[in-house]
C-alpha positions as protocol buffer text, in pm:
chain_id: "A"
residue {
  index: 1
  type: MET
  ca { x: -1894 y: -325 z: -3716 }
}
residue {
  index: 2
  type: PRO
  ca { x: -2165 y: -137 z: -3475 }
}
residue {
  index: 3
  type: LEU
  ca { x: -2464 y: 29 z: -3605 }
}
residue {
  index: 4
  type: ILE
  ca { x: -2388 y: 319 z: -3343 }
}
residue {
  index: 5
  type: LEU
  ca { x: -2097 y: 509 z: -3347 }
}
residue {
  index: 6
  type: GLU
  ca { x: -2070 y: 717 z: -3032 }
}
residue {
  index: 7
  type: SER
  ca { x: -1808 y: 996 z: -2965 }
}
residue {
  index: 8
  type: HIS
  ca { x: -1739 y: 1150 z: -2656 }
}
residue {
  index: 9
  type: ASP
  ca { x: -1525 y: 1435 z: -2764 }
}
residue {
  index: 10
  type: SER
  ca { x: -1629 y: 1826 z: -2667 }
}
residue {
  index: 11
  type: LEU
  ca { x: -1658 y: 2103 z: -2938 }
}
residue {
  index: 12
  type: PRO
  ca { x: -1505 y: 2381 z: -2745 }
}
residue {
  index: 13
  type: TYR
  ca { x: -1504 y: 2559 z: -3043 }
}
residue {
  index: 14
  type: VAL
  ca { x: -1824 y: 2504 z: -3196 }
}
residue {
  index: 15
  type: ASP
  ca { x: -2042 y: 2481 z: -2860 }
}
residue {
  index: 16
  type: LEU
  ca { x: -2179 y: 2756 z: -2717 }
}
residue {
  index: 17
  type: PRO
  ca { x: -2138 y: 2752 z: -2341 }
}
residue {
  index: 18
  type: LEU
  ca { x: -2334 y: 2682 z: -2102 }
}
residue {
  index: 19
  type: THR
  ca { x: -2579 y: 2916 z: -1963 }
}
residue {
  index: 20
  type: ASP
  ca { x: -2635 y: 2922 z: -1513 }
}
residue {
  index: 21
  type: THR
  ca { x: -2955 y: 2756 z: -1594 }
}
residue {
  index: 22
  type: ASP
  ca { x: -2854 y: 2486 z: -1808 }
}
residue {
  index: 23
  type: ARG
  ca { x: -2569 y: 2439 z: -1567 }
}
residue {
  index: 24
  type: ALA
  ca { x: -2796 y: 2447 z: -1288 }
}
residue {
  index: 25
  type: ALA
  ca { x: -3060 y: 2178 z: -1454 }
}
residue {
  index: 26
  type: ALA
  ca { x: -2762 y: 1948 z: -1532 }
}
residue {
  index: 27
  type: GLN
  ca { x: -2602 y: 1929 z: -1183 }
}
residue {
  index: 28
  type: THR
  ca { x: -2963 y: 1889 z: -1035 }
}
residue {
  index: 29
  type: LEU
  ca { x: -2960 y: 1577 z: -1290 }
}
residue {
  index: 30
  type: VAL
  ca { x: -2598 y: 1446 z: -1199 }
}
residue {
  index: 31
  type: ALA
  ca { x: -2742 y: 1508 z: -813 }
}
residue {
  index: 32
  type: ALA
  ca { x: -3029 y: 1297 z: -875 }
}
residue {
  index: 33
  type: GLU
  ca { x: -2834 y: 983 z: -986 }
}
residue {
  index: 34
  type: LEU
  ca { x: -2564 y: 1014 z: -720 }
}
residue {
  index: 35
  type: ASP
  ca { x: -2624 y: 748 z: -418 }
}
residue {
  index: 36
  type: PRO
  ca { x: -2734 y: 1041 z: -101 }
}
residue {
  index: 37
  type: SER
  ca { x: -2380 y: 867 z: 81 }
}
residue {
  index: 38
  type: ALA
  ca { x: -2149 y: 928 z: -217 }
}
residue {
  index: 39
  type: SER
  ca { x: -2087 y: 1264 z: -38 }
}
residue {
  index: 40
  type: THR
  ca { x: -2058 y: 1160 z: 323 }
}
residue {
  index: 41
  type: ALA
  ca { x: -1915 y: 761 z: 259 }
}
residue {
  index: 42
  type: LEU
  ca { x: -1578 y: 643 z: 109 }
}
residue {
  index: 43
  type: HIS
  ca { x: -1596 y: 439 z: -215 }
}
residue {
  index: 44
  type: PRO
  ca { x: -1513 y: 86 z: -100 }
}
residue {
  index: 45
  type: SER
  ca { x: -1167 y: 63 z: -275 }
}
residue {
  index: 46
  type: VAL
  ca { x: -1055 y: 373 z: -35 }
}
residue {
  index: 47
  type: LEU
  ca { x: -1169 y: 206 z: 255 }
}
residue {
  index: 48
  type: ALA
  ca { x: -981 y: -123 z: 125 }
}
residue {
  index: 49
  type: GLY
  ca { x: -674 y: 87 z: 86 }
}
residue {
  index: 50
  type: SER
  ca { x: -684 y: 243 z: 434 }
}
residue {
  index: 51
  type: SER
  ca { x: -655 y: -72 z: 618 }
}
residue {
  index: 52
  type: TYR
  ca { x: -286 y: -118 z: 475 }
}
residue {
  index: 53
  type: GLU
  ca { x: -60 y: -160 z: 754 }
}
residue {
  index: 54
  type: PRO
  ca { x: 316 y: -102 z: 644 }
}
residue {
  index: 55
  type: SER
  ca { x: 575 y: -391 z: 763 }
}
residue {
  index: 56
  type: PHE
  ca { x: 912 y: -295 z: 832 }
}
residue {
  index: 57
  type: PRO
  ca { x: 1196 y: -467 z: 892 }
}
residue {
  index: 58
  type: ALA
  ca { x: 1285 y: -537 z: 1268 }
}
residue {
  index: 59
  type: LEU
  ca { x: 1572 y: -306 z: 1282 }
}
residue {
  index: 60
  type: THR
  ca { x: 1345 y: -67 z: 1139 }
}
residue {
  index: 61
  type: THR
  ca { x: 1072 y: -166 z: 1388 }
}
residue {
  index: 62
  type: ALA
  ca { x: 1318 y: -80 z: 1643 }
}
residue {
  index: 63
  type: ALA
  ca { x: 1438 y: 244 z: 1543 }
}
residue {
  index: 64
  type: HIS
  ca { x: 1087 y: 361 z: 1488 }
}
residue {
  index: 65
  type: ALA
  ca { x: 954 y: 277 z: 1820 }
}
residue {
  index: 66
  type: ARG
  ca { x: 1287 y: 412 z: 1980 }
}
residue {
  index: 67
  type: LEU
  ca { x: 1195 y: 730 z: 1784 }
}
residue {
  index: 68
  type: ALA
  ca { x: 843 y: 739 z: 1883 }
}
residue {
  index: 69
  type: ALA
  ca { x: 953 y: 691 z: 2275 }
}
residue {
  index: 70
  type: GLY
  ca { x: 1160 y: 1017 z: 2249 }
}
residue {
  index: 71
  type: THR
  ca { x: 1523 y: 827 z: 2306 }
}
residue {
  index: 72
  type: THR
  ca { x: 1840 y: 878 z: 2180 }
}
residue {
  index: 73
  type: ASP
  ca { x: 2068 y: 594 z: 2320 }
}
residue {
  index: 74
  type: ARG
  ca { x: 2092 y: 285 z: 2088 }
}
residue {
  index: 75
  type: GLU
  ca { x: 2077 y: -69 z: 2199 }
}
residue {
  index: 76
  type: PRO
  ca { x: 2403 y: -256 z: 2226 }
}
residue {
  index: 77
  type: GLY
  ca { x: 2503 y: -376 z: 1905 }
}
residue {
  index: 78
  type: THR
  ca { x: 2290 y: -147 z: 1704 }
}
residue {
  index: 79
  type: GLY
  ca { x: 2390 y: 171 z: 1470 }
}
residue {
  index: 80
  type: ILE
  ca { x: 2750 y: 259 z: 1405 }
}
residue {
  index: 81
  type: ASP
  ca { x: 3011 y: 116 z: 1671 }
}
residue {
  index: 82
  type: LEU
  ca { x: 3232 y: 360 z: 1700 }
}
residue {
  index: 83
  type: SER
  ca { x: 3472 y: 179 z: 1970 }
}
residue {
  index: 84
  type: ARG
  ca { x: 3628 y: 84 z: 1606 }
}
residue {
  index: 85
  type: TYR
  ca { x: 3788 y: 433 z: 1572 }
}
residue {
  index: 86
  type: GLU
  ca { x: 3896 y: 433 z: 1945 }
}
residue {
  index: 87
  type: ALA
  ca { x: 4234 y: 300 z: 2076 }
}
residue {
  index: 88
  type: LEU
  ca { x: 4246 y: -24 z: 2250 }
}
residue {
  index: 89
  type: ASP
  ca { x: 4331 y: -87 z: 2586 }
}
residue {
  index: 90
  type: ALA
  ca { x: 4575 y: -307 z: 2746 }
}
residue {
  index: 91
  type: PRO
  ca { x: 4477 y: -642 z: 2862 }
}
residue {
  index: 92
  type: ALA
  ca { x: 4320 y: -660 z: 3221 }
}
residue {
  index: 93
  type: ASP
  ca { x: 4619 y: -859 z: 3336 }
}
residue {
  index: 94
  type: ALA
  ca { x: 4886 y: -624 z: 3209 }
}
residue {
  index: 95
  type: ASP
  ca { x: 4973 y: -535 z: 3555 }
}
residue {
  index: 96
  type: ALA
  ca { x: 4908 y: -852 z: 3720 }
}
residue {
  index: 97
  type: ASP
  ca { x: 5208 y: -1026 z: 3910 }
}
residue {
  index: 98
  type: ALA
  ca { x: 5463 y: -1193 z: 3740 }
}
residue {
  index: 99
  type: ASP
  ca { x: 5343 y: -1570 z: 3881 }
}
residue {
  index: 100
  type: ALA
  ca { x: 5003 y: -1581 z: 3698 }
}
residue {
  index: 101
  type: ASP
  ca { x: 5011 y: -1766 z: 3386 }
}
residue {
  index: 102
  type: THR
  ca { x: 5230 y: -1638 z: 3157 }
}
residue {
  index: 103
  type: SER
  ca { x: 5054 y: -1862 z: 2866 }
}
residue {
  index: 104
  type: ASP
  ca { x: 4721 y: -1697 z: 2968 }
}
residue {
  index: 105
  type: ARG
  ca { x: 4884 y: -1311 z: 2917 }
}
residue {
  index: 106
  type: ALA
  ca { x: 5057 y: -1408 z: 2581 }
}
residue {
  index: 107
  type: ALA
  ca { x: 4707 y: -1516 z: 2509 }
}
residue {
  index: 108
  type: ALA
  ca { x: 4514 y: -1201 z: 2564 }
}
residue {
  index: 109
  type: TRP
  ca { x: 4809 y: -994 z: 2443 }
}
residue {
  index: 110
  type: ARG
  ca { x: 4774 y: -1197 z: 2109 }
}
residue {
  index: 111
  type: ALA
  ca { x: 4410 y: -1120 z: 2113 }
}
residue {
  index: 112
  type: THR
  ca { x: 4483 y: -728 z: 2187 }
}
residue {
  index: 113
  type: LEU
  ca { x: 4763 y: -696 z: 1948 }
}
residue {
  index: 114
  type: ARG
  ca { x: 4536 y: -862 z: 1684 }
}
residue {
  index: 115
  type: ALA
  ca { x: 4269 y: -652 z: 1721 }
}
residue {
  index: 116
  type: ALA
  ca { x: 4476 y: -349 z: 1731 }
}
residue {
  index: 117
  type: TYR
  ca { x: 4613 y: -420 z: 1395 }
}
residue {
  index: 118
  type: ALA
  ca { x: 4297 y: -469 z: 1237 }
}
residue {
  index: 119
  type: SER
  ca { x: 4194 y: -120 z: 1358 }
}
residue {
  index: 120
  type: SER
  ca { x: 4482 y: -1 z: 1256 }
}
residue {
  index: 121
  type: ALA
  ca { x: 4449 y: -159 z: 897 }
}
residue {
  index: 122
  type: PHE
  ca { x: 4051 y: -42 z: 900 }
}
residue {
  index: 123
  type: LEU
  ca { x: 4176 y: 337 z: 1013 }
}
residue {
  index: 124
  type: SER
  ca { x: 4476 y: 366 z: 736 }
}
residue {
  index: 125
  type: GLN
  ca { x: 4257 y: 239 z: 471 }
}
residue {
  index: 126
  type: ARG
  ca { x: 3944 y: 527 z: 585 }
}
residue {
  index: 127
  type: LEU
  ca { x: 4206 y: 806 z: 616 }
}
residue {
  index: 128
  type: THR
  ca { x: 4343 y: 671 z: 204 }
}
residue {
  index: 129
  type: ASN
  ca { x: 4004 y: 722 z: 146 }
}
residue {
  index: 130
  type: LEU
  ca { x: 3898 y: 1004 z: 315 }
}
residue {
  index: 131
  type: SER
  ca { x: 4206 y: 1179 z: 158 }
}
residue {
  index: 132
  type: LEU
  ca { x: 4091 y: 1045 z: -202 }
}
residue {
  index: 133
  type: LEU
  ca { x: 3758 y: 1180 z: -161 }
}
residue {
  index: 134
  type: GLU
  ca { x: 3933 y: 1562 z: -26 }
}
residue {
  index: 135
  type: ARG
  ca { x: 4117 y: 1527 z: -385 }
}
residue {
  index: 136
  type: TYR
  ca { x: 3880 y: 1405 z: -616 }
}
residue {
  index: 137
  type: GLY
  ca { x: 3538 y: 1387 z: -494 }
}
residue {
  index: 138
  type: LYS
  ca { x: 3509 y: 1742 z: -567 }
}
residue {
  index: 139
  type: ASN
  ca { x: 3593 y: 1686 z: -919 }
}
residue {
  index: 140
  type: ALA
  ca { x: 3349 y: 1359 z: -890 }
}
residue {
  index: 141
  type: TRP
  ca { x: 3055 y: 1598 z: -712 }
}
residue {
  index: 142
  type: LEU
  ca { x: 3109 y: 1851 z: -1020 }
}
residue {
  index: 143
  type: VAL
  ca { x: 3087 y: 1611 z: -1275 }
}
residue {
  index: 144
  type: GLY
  ca { x: 2803 y: 1390 z: -1162 }
}
residue {
  index: 145
  type: ASN
  ca { x: 2602 y: 1750 z: -1130 }
}
residue {
  index: 146
  type: ALA
  ca { x: 2701 y: 1828 z: -1463 }
}
residue {
  index: 147
  type: GLN
  ca { x: 2551 y: 1448 z: -1578 }
}
residue {
  index: 148
  type: LEU
  ca { x: 2212 y: 1518 z: -1388 }
}
residue {
  index: 149
  type: GLU
  ca { x: 2230 y: 1893 z: -1543 }
}
residue {
  index: 150
  type: ALA
  ca { x: 2245 y: 1720 z: -1929 }
}
residue {
  index: 151
  type: VAL
  ca { x: 1948 y: 1484 z: -1804 }
}
residue {
  index: 152
  type: LEU
  ca { x: 1759 y: 1775 z: -1661 }
}
residue {
  index: 153
  type: ARG
  ca { x: 1817 y: 1983 z: -2011 }
}
residue {
  index: 154
  type: ALA
  ca { x: 1711 y: 1647 z: -2194 }
}
residue {
  index: 155
  type: LEU
  ca { x: 1420 y: 1648 z: -2033 }
}
residue {
  index: 156
  type: GLU
  ca { x: 1312 y: 1953 z: -2067 }
}
residue {
  index: 157
  type: ALA
  ca { x: 1347 y: 1965 z: -2411 }
}
residue {
  index: 158
  type: GLU
  ca { x: 1122 y: 1631 z: -2443 }
}
residue {
  index: 159
  type: LEU
  ca { x: 900 y: 1892 z: -2227 }
}
residue {
  index: 160
  type: ALA
  ca { x: 927 y: 2149 z: -2477 }
}
residue {
  index: 161
  type: ALA
  ca { x: 887 y: 1941 z: -2745 }
}
residue {
  index: 162
  type: ALA
  ca { x: 557 y: 1780 z: -2625 }
}
residue {
  index: 163
  type: ARG
  ca { x: 405 y: 2129 z: -2559 }
}
residue {
  index: 164
  type: ASP
  ca { x: 466 y: 2221 z: -2889 }
}
residue {
  index: 165
  type: ASP
  ca { x: 297 y: 1874 z: -3008 }
}
residue {
  index: 166
  type: VAL
  ca { x: 17 y: 1969 z: -2771 }
}
residue {
  index: 167
  type: GLU
  ca { x: 6 y: 2322 z: -2917 }
}
residue {
  index: 168
  type: ALA
  ca { x: -1 y: 2185 z: -3260 }
}
residue {
  index: 169
  type: VAL
  ca { x: -264 y: 1953 z: -3238 }
}
residue {
  index: 170
  type: GLU
  ca { x: -470 y: 2184 z: -3027 }
}
residue {
  index: 171
  type: ALA
  ca { x: -459 y: 2453 z: -3302 }
}
residue {
  index: 172
  type: ALA
  ca { x: -546 y: 2172 z: -3588 }
}
residue {
  index: 173
  type: ARG
  ca { x: -853 y: 2087 z: -3372 }
}
residue {
  index: 174
  type: ARG
  ca { x: -910 y: 2473 z: -3388 }
}
residue {
  index: 175
  type: ARG
  ca { x: -897 y: 2488 z: -3745 }
}
residue {
  index: 176
  type: ALA
  ca { x: -1094 y: 2154 z: -3809 }
}
residue {
  index: 177
  type: GLN
  ca { x: -1368 y: 2231 z: -3583 }
}
residue {
  index: 178
  type: HIS
  ca { x: -1401 y: 2607 z: -3716 }
}
residue {
  index: 179
  type: ALA
  ca { x: -1385 y: 2458 z: -4088 }
}
residue {
  index: 180
  type: ALA
  ca { x: -1661 y: 2192 z: -3961 }
}
residue {
  index: 181
  type: ALA
  ca { x: -1857 y: 2445 z: -3756 }
}
residue {
  index: 182
  type: PRO
  ca { x: -2080 y: 2564 z: -4076 }
}
residue {
  index: 183
  type: GLU
  ca { x: -2156 y: 2230 z: -4180 }
}
residue {
  index: 184
  type: LEU
  ca { x: -2251 y: 2120 z: -3818 }
}
residue {
  index: 185
  type: ALA
  ca { x: -2492 y: 2396 z: -3810 }
}
residue {
  index: 186
  type: LEU
  ca { x: -2653 y: 2292 z: -4114 }
}
residue {
  index: 187
  type: LEU
  ca { x: -2658 y: 1933 z: -4002 }
}
residue {
  index: 188
  type: ALA
  ca { x: -2810 y: 2051 z: -3702 }
}
residue {
  index: 189
  type: ASP
  ca { x: -3056 y: 2262 z: -3874 }
}
residue {
  index: 190
  type: GLY
  ca { x: -3131 y: 1965 z: -4123 }
}
residue {
  index: 191
  type: TRP
  ca { x: -3187 y: 1723 z: -3788 }
}
residue {
  index: 192
  type: ARG
  ca { x: -3427 y: 1977 z: -3630 }
}
residue {
  index: 193
  type: ALA
  ca { x: -3599 y: 2042 z: -3954 }
}
residue {
  index: 194
  type: GLY
  ca { x: -3643 y: 1641 z: -4026 }
}
residue {
  index: 195
  type: VAL
  ca { x: -3783 y: 1592 z: -3622 }
}
residue {
  index: 196
  type: LYS
  ca { x: -3994 y: 1896 z: -3714 }
}
residue {
  index: 197
  type: ARG
  ca { x: -4168 y: 1656 z: -4033 }
}
residue {
  index: 198
  type: VAL
  ca { x: -4144 y: 1323 z: -3845 }
}
residue {
  index: 199
  type: VAL
  ca { x: -4337 y: 1484 z: -3610 }
}
residue {
  index: 200
  type: GLU
  ca { x: -4585 y: 1691 z: -3832 }
}
residue {
  index: 201
  type: THR
  ca { x: -4606 y: 1350 z: -3986 }
}
residue {
  index: 202
  type: GLU
  ca { x: -4683 y: 1144 z: -3731 }
}
residue {
  index: 203
  type: ALA
  ca { x: -4986 y: 1412 z: -3599 }
}
residue {
  index: 204
  type: ALA
  ca { x: -5084 y: 1383 z: -3970 }
}
residue {
  index: 205
  type: VAL
  ca { x: -5129 y: 1036 z: -3969 }
}
residue {
  index: 206
  type: GLU
  ca { x: -5319 y: 1043 z: -3622 }
}
residue {
  index: 207
  type: GLY
  ca { x: -5505 y: 1286 z: -3750 }
}
residue {
  index: 208
  type: LEU
  ca { x: -5600 y: 1106 z: -4075 }
}
residue {
  index: 209
  type: ARG
  ca { x: -5617 y: 752 z: -3845 }
}
residue {
  index: 210
  type: ARG
  ca { x: -5873 y: 955 z: -3583 }
}
residue {
  index: 211
  type: GLY
  ca { x: -6055 y: 1081 z: -3879 }
}
residue {
  index: 212
  type: ILE
  ca { x: -6119 y: 710 z: -4031 }
}
residue {
  index: 213
  type: LEU
  ca { x: -6230 y: 566 z: -3722 }
}
residue {
  index: 214
  type: ASP
  ca { x: -6483 y: 883 z: -3730 }
}
residue {
  index: 215
  type: ARG
  ca { x: -6614 y: 786 z: -4071 }
}
residue {
  index: 216
  type: LYS
  ca { x: -6637 y: 452 z: -3995 }
}
residue {
  index: 217
  type: ARG
  ca { x: -6838 y: 494 z: -3650 }
}
residue {
  index: 218
  type: ALA
  ca { x: -7074 y: 697 z: -3857 }
}
residue {
  index: 219
  type: LEU
  ca { x: -7130 y: 470 z: -4114 }
}
residue {
  index: 220
  type: ALA
  ca { x: -7209 y: 180 z: -3861 }
}
residue {
  index: 221
  type: LEU
  ca { x: -7426 y: 408 z: -3694 }
}
residue {
  index: 222
  type: ALA
  ca { x: -7626 y: 489 z: -4024 }
}
residue {
  index: 223
  type: GLN
  ca { x: -7695 y: 126 z: -4134 }
}
residue {
  index: 224
  type: GLY
  ca { x: -7767 y: 24 z: -3761 }
}
residue {
  index: 225
  type: GLY
  ca { x: -7465 y: -151 z: -3652 }
}
residue {
  index: 226
  type: VAL
  ca { x: -7249 y: -172 z: -3398 }
}
residue {
  index: 227
  type: ALA
  ca { x: -6948 y: 167 z: -3407 }
}
residue {
  index: 228
  type: PRO
  ca { x: -6652 y: -30 z: -3385 }
}
C-alpha cells in the first residue's frame, strides 16, 4: 500500500473560483515549464502521421487520376459496359456473296445468336428484378426505415438514460461535497494551525539552540578557552 494517496479529483462545489491574479500566476508557471517550440513545432507523433500516404487499388488510382485530369471518358474495359443493353448487329459477312465460306458464316451467326441469347436472358432477368423492385421496393424501403427508426429510438433511450445517470452522479457529487465542506474547512484550518505551530516550534528550537551556543561561547571566553 503506498504511503501517499494522490487524488486529482476537483472540488468545484467546495473550492473557491480562481481569481485573475491566481490564474495569471498559474499560467505563468505552466508557460515556464513548456518548451519554447511547443507553440510553433508539431509533436513528433503528429509529424509521423502527416507523412502517411494512402494506397489504393489500381482501378481506384486510375479513377483518381482521371478525375484529377478533369476527363470524363473512361478507358476501354472499365466502368459499366453499356453494350450489353444494346441490340447486337448482324455478322459482318451477312451480306457477302453466296460463294463465301458457308462454315465461317454459320460460325459467325452462331456466335452472334449465342451473344444475343445471353443478352436477352440478362435483360429479361433485369426487367424481372426492376418489376419486383417497383412492386415491393417501396415496402422494403419503408420497412428498412422503420427498423432504422427503431434503432435510433433505442439509441436515444440509451442516451437519455446515460444523461440521467450523469445527472444523478453529479447530484450525488454535489451533495457529498456540500456535506463534506465543513469538515474540509475544519481540516484545512487544522492543517494551517499545525503548520503554524511547527514553524513556531522550529523557530523556538532554533532560538534555544542559539541561546545554548551563546552560553557555551560566553562560558568558554570566561574560562579563557577557545569559544566553540
